[in-house]
C-alpha positions in Angstrom: 88.6 86.1 84.7 87.3 89.6 84.8 86.1 91.1 81.5 85.2 94.6 80.6 82.7 95.3 77.7 82.9 98.9 76.5 79.6 99.4 74.8 76.4 101.3 74.4 74.0 101.3 77.4 73.5 97.5 78.1 69.8 98.1 78.8 69.3 98.7 75.1 70.5 95.2 74.1 68.0 92.8 72.5 68.4 89.4 74.2 67.6 87.4 71.0 69.7 89.5 68.6 72.7 91.3 70.2 76.1 89.7 69.8 77.3 91.5 73.0 74.4 89.9 74.9 75.5 86.4 73.7 79.1 87.1 74.7 78.0 88.2 78.2 75.8 85.1 78.5 78.6 82.8 77.4 81.1 84.6 79.7 78.8 84.1 82.7 78.2 80.4 81.8 82.0 79.8 81.8 82.4 81.4 85.3 83.8 84.8 84.3 83.0 88.1 85.9 81.9 90.7 83.3 81.7 94.4 83.7 80.2 97.1 81.4 80.9 100.7 80.8 80.3 103.3 78.1 83.2 105.0 76.3 82.9 108.3 78.2 83.3 106.3 81.4 86.9 105.3 80.5 89.4 107.7 82.1 93.2 108.2 82.2 95.5 109.3 85.1 99.2 109.4 84.3 99.4 106.2 82.3 96.8 104.2 84.2 93.5 103.6 82.3 90.5 103.0 84.4 86.7 102.8 83.9 83.7 103.6 86.0 82.1 100.3 85.4 79.2 98.1 86.6 79.1 94.4 87.1 76.5 92.8 84.8 74.3 89.7 84.7 72.1 88.8 81.7 69.3 86.3 81.4 67.1 85.0 78.6 64.2 85.5 81.0 63.1 89.0 82.1 64.7 91.0 83.5 67.2 90.4 80.8 69.9 92.8 82.2 70.9 93.5 85.8 73.8 95.7 86.7 75.5 96.5 90.0 76.6 99.9 91.4 79.4 101.8 89.6 82.9 101.0 90.8 86.4 102.0 89.6 88.0 99.2 87.6 91.7 99.4 86.6 91.9 98.0 83.1 95.4 96.5 83.6 94.0 94.2 86.3 91.5 92.6 83.9 91.8 89.5 81.7 90.4 91.2 78.6 88.6 94.3 77.3 86.1 93.9 74.5 85.3 97.1 72.5 81.6 96.6 71.5 80.6 100.2 70.9 78.3 100.4 67.9 79.4 102.7 65.0 79.8 105.4 63.9 83.5 105.9 64.5 83.4 109.5 65.9 85.7 111.7 68.0 84.6 109.9 71.2 85.4 106.6 69.7 88.8 107.9 68.6 89.6 109.1 72.1 88.6 105.7 73.5 91.1 103.9 71.2 93.9 106.4 72.1 93.3 105.6 75.8 93.2 101.9 75.2 96.5 102.1 73.3 98.2 102.9 76.7 97.1 99.6 78.3 97.0 97.1 75.4 100.5 95.8 76.3 99.1 94.7 79.7 95.6 93.5 78.9 94.1 91.9 75.8 92.0 94.4 73.9 89.6 93.0 71.2 89.8 94.5 68.7 93.2 96.2 68.8 92.5 99.9 69.3 95.1 101.0 66.7 93.7 98.7 64.2 90.2 100.0 64.9 91.4 103.5 64.1 93.0 102.3 60.8 90.3 100.1 59.6 87.4 102.2 58.3 84.8 99.5 57.5 84.3 100.7 53.9 87.9 101.8 53.0 89.7 98.9 54.6 88.3 96.5 52.1 90.4 98.3 49.5 93.5 96.5 51.0 91.9 93.5 49.2 90.7 95.4 46.1 91.1 92.4 43.9 88.4 90.7 45.9 85.9 93.6 45.7 83.4 94.5 43.0 84.3 97.6 41.0 84.3 100.5 43.5 85.2 104.2 43.7 85.6 106.5 46.6 85.3 110.2 45.7 83.6 113.4 46.6 83.4 114.5 43.0 79.8 114.3 41.6 80.9 114.0 38.0 83.4 111.3 38.8 80.8 109.3 40.8 78.2 109.6 38.1 80.7 108.7 35.4 81.5 105.6 37.4 77.8 104.6 37.4 77.8 104.8 33.6 81.0 102.8 33.5 79.5 99.9 35.4 76.3 99.8 33.3 74.1 102.5 34.8 73.2 100.8 38.2 75.3 101.1 41.3 75.1 101.4 45.1 76.1 104.6 46.9 77.2 104.5 50.6 78.5 107.0 53.2 81.9 106.0 54.5 80.9 106.1 58.2 77.4 104.5 58.1 76.4 101.2 59.7 73.4 98.9 59.6 72.6 100.0 56.1 72.1 103.6 57.1 72.5 106.0 54.1 72.9 103.2 51.6 71.0 104.0 48.4 70.6 102.6 44.9 72.0 104.9 42.2 70.5 104.6 38.7 71.4 106.9 35.8 67.7 106.6 34.8 66.7 108.2 38.0 66.3 112.0 38.0 67.3 112.0 41.7 70.8 110.6 40.9 72.6 113.9 41.0 70.7 115.0 44.2 71.5 111.7 45.9 75.2 112.2 45.2 75.1 115.8 46.4 73.3 114.6 49.6 75.8 111.9 50.5 78.8 114.0 49.6 77.4 117.1 51.2 77.8 118.8 47.8 81.3 117.6 47.3 82.7 118.2 50.8 82.7 114.6 52.0 83.8 111.3 50.4 81.4 108.6 49.5 81.7 105.0 48.2 80.0 103.8 45.0 80.1 100.2 44.0 78.7 98.4 41.0 75.3 96.8 41.7 75.5 93.0 42.0 72.1 91.5 41.1 73.0 88.5 43.2 72.1 90.5 46.3 68.4 89.8 45.6 69.2 86.3 46.8 71.0 87.7 49.8 74.5 88.6 51.0 76.6 86.6 53.4 77.9 87.7 56.8 81.0 85.6 57.6 82.2 85.8 61.2 85.9 85.4 61.7 87.8 84.7 65.0 91.5 85.1 64.9 91.5 84.9 61.1 89.5 81.7 60.8 85.8 81.5 60.0 83.3 80.7 62.8 80.5 80.3 60.2 78.2 82.3 58.0 74.6 83.5 57.6 72.7 84.6 54.6 70.9 87.9 54.9 68.1 88.3 52.3 66.7 91.8 51.7 63.0 92.7 51.7 61.3 92.9 48.4 61.0 96.7 48.8 64.7 97.3 49.8 68.1 96.7 48.3 69.8 96.4 51.7 70.1 93.0 53.3 71.1 94.2 56.8 69.2 92.6 59.7 68.8 96.0 61.2 66.6 97.2 58.4 64.6 94.0 58.0 66.8 91.5 56.2 65.7 87.9 56.6 68.4 85.4 58.0 68.9 82.0 56.5 71.4 79.2 57.1 74.2 79.0 54.6 77.6 77.5 53.9 80.7 79.1 52.2 81.3 78.2 48.6 84.8 77.1 47.6 85.4 80.6 46.2 84.2 82.3 49.4 86.4 80.0 51.5 89.4 80.9 49.4 88.6 84.6 49.8 88.3 84.2 53.6 91.6 82.2 53.8 93.3 85.0 51.9 92.0 87.9 54.1 91.7 86.2 57.5 95.4 85.9 58.4 96.1 89.6 57.6 93.2 90.7 59.8 94.5 88.6 62.7 98.0 89.9 62.2 96.7 93.4 62.7 94.8 92.5 65.9 91.4 92.5 64.2 90.4 89.2 65.9 86.6 89.3 65.8 85.4 90.5 62.4 82.4 90.3 60.1 83.0 90.1 56.3 80.1 90.9 54.0 80.2 89.0 50.7 78.0 89.2 47.6 78.6 86.8 44.7 82.0 85.8 46.1 83.1 89.5 46.2 84.1 91.4 49.4 81.8 94.3 50.2 82.8 95.4 53.7 85.0 94.5 56.6 83.1 95.0 59.8 85.5 95.5 62.8 83.9 97.9 65.3 81.0 95.8 66.7 80.3 92.9 64.3 76.9 91.2 64.8 75.2 88.0 63.7 76.5 85.4 66.2 73.1 84.7 67.7 71.6 84.0 64.3 74.6 81.8 63.4 74.2 79.9 66.7 70.6 79.2 66.0 71.4 77.8 62.6 74.4 75.8 63.9 72.3 74.5 66.8 75.0 75.4 69.4 76.2 78.5 71.2 79.0 79.7 68.8 79.7 82.6 71.2 81.2 80.1 73.6 84.0 79.5 71.1 84.8 83.2 71.3 85.0 83.3 75.1 87.1 80.1 75.1 89.5 81.7 72.7 89.6 84.8 75.0 90.6 82.6 77.9 93.5 81.1 75.9 94.6 84.4 74.3 94.6 86.3 77.6 96.8 83.7 79.2 
């Protein structure tokens, strides 16, 4: 089966960390023919969507990534398209999803492009607001600061379109910078921001739960550095093996089927203290760390599922 990965330049992948690298490795091991392209290399003529793509080979030994010459690939002729472009969701990402909309009835696209447009990774969690910590989205400085008071004076402030912990800050009413931080993230009231109550349990780590077609593949615990409140691997969070608690398993069982129904097949849920923090849908990570803790290549499960789903 021929597969297309729409992603950032493949040469930037870290062979021991990137989930896309693991997917490519598993696809090759199962006899598939993967191609890669960047979003701007997808084009549209009449209703036919094509990509100026390159064949790709990956290896755990250097050179880790080898690509062939560019060739024109018709997306409708493929077995599946995997959208693995890292956030942020910008205008270029929007145009990519609109093009993929025109071909998703003829080729499996993971995740569904319409669902990617709808599911802002911060805002989409509000579909399951009863599973979240106390949260507020607003551009109003006074409302955001009043919310911090309401939850006890400590909160976490986030931009709506950040990723990898970028722009996430602690917000304390004891801090003289609180007003300035709110002004910075809202651009003085012109952009929305998310504020959530601070959950002290994050010092022991959050959990990244990877879901495939609504069911959990497994979870990892991400523990923040002593000098940081963010647990993201990208900013230095330490990864540990973990299992889901009964409460977390019930939360995943509640959310997972709705994600799958919308075409959000490969998703990363972030949980703290059995509460839902974010729903990561654009380019979820963590499968290599999960595989090491599981002692097997979990990414092979995803490629095997693609084979069945594409048929």
